[in-house]
C-alpha positions as a printed Julia matrix, in Angstrom:
98×3 Matrix{Float64}:
  87.72   94.54   68.6
  88.31   96.15   71.62
  86.8    99.13   72.83
  89.16  102.21   74.18
  91.65  101.39   77.38
  90.24  103.24   80.86
  93.4   104.86   81.62
  94.33  105.18   85.55
  95.63  108.28   86.2
  98.1   108.51   89.0
  98.73  104.51   89.6
 101.53  102.54   89.26
 102.03   98.39   89.11
 104.57   97.28   90.42
 106.18   93.51   89.36
 107.92   91.13   87.52
 106.62   89.22   84.7
 107.06   85.22   85.92
 105.2    86.16   89.25
 102.18   83.98   89.48
  99.79   86.91   91.63
 101.88   89.33   89.32
  99.98   88.13   85.98
  96.36   87.09   87.4
  96.65   90.96   88.79
  97.71   91.46   84.83
  94.94   89.96   83.09
  92.5    92.32   85.36
  93.82   94.77   84.23
  93.4    93.45   80.74
  89.93   91.99   81.13
  88.55   95.76   82.97
  90.49   97.19   80.23
  92.78   99.61   81.74
  96.01  101.3    81.14
  98.45  102.25   83.93
 102.2   102.49   84.01
 103.68   98.55   84.63
 107.03   99.14   86.7
 109.39   95.55   86.42
 111.94   95.23   89.26
 113.73   92.43   88.1
 114.55   94.8    84.61
 115.06   98.38   86.57
 116.64   98.2    89.75
 115.39  101.79   89.32
 111.65  100.24   89.97
 112.74   98.11   92.53
 114.31  100.58   93.89
 111.44  102.7    94.29
 109.23   99.95   95.22
 110.76   99.62   98.32
 111.98  103.13   99.63
 107.82  103.98   98.78
 106.26  101.0   100.45
 109.56   99.63  102.27
 109.59   96.0   100.45
 109.79   94.38   96.81
 106.84   92.47   97.57
 105.39   92.17   94.06
 102.23   92.79   92.76
 102.21   96.11   94.54
  99.88   98.66   93.21
 100.92  102.8    94.14
  97.44  104.97   93.76
  98.36  108.73   94.38
  95.62  109.68   95.48
  93.9   113.52   95.12
  95.44  114.74   98.23
  99.17  113.77   97.2
  98.92  111.08  100.03
 100.02  107.85   98.21
  99.12  104.08   99.19
 100.95  101.03   98.44
  98.63   98.36   98.37
  99.65   94.54   98.13
  98.58   91.13   97.75
  96.39   90.72   94.53
  93.55   89.96   95.66
  93.06   93.72   97.33
  94.47   95.29   94.1
  91.99   93.37   91.63
  88.96   94.26   94.37
  90.12   97.82   94.06
  89.96   97.6    90.5
  86.62   96.44   90.54
  85.43   99.19   92.36
  87.51  102.23   90.36
  86.19  100.5    87.42
  82.34  100.76   88.81
  82.58  104.31   89.73
  84.02  104.98   85.58
  80.78  102.79   84.81
  78.58  104.56   87.2
  79.97  108.61   86.15
  79.69  107.09   81.84
  75.55  106.77   83.38
  74.94  110.33   84.99
């Protein structure tokens, strides 16, 4: 039985289902038990437009990160996204141990 998922507030993943790099990131999310909104850019022109307007390109996967100071970061590249997710997981575990 899987544990309760870790919610990542202020995060959204832009992707499309058949993209191998998107699949890699979505599997990492699953393994790390993270839950966040998924924005398919092929099934929704609204999602594709939001990605283009915010990040400047329609490359996926792209993780939209809204920081506490309302600054928004658009993180591309599957390996960079997974590295960021691992950092977030380590931070959550450290907070639980305190």
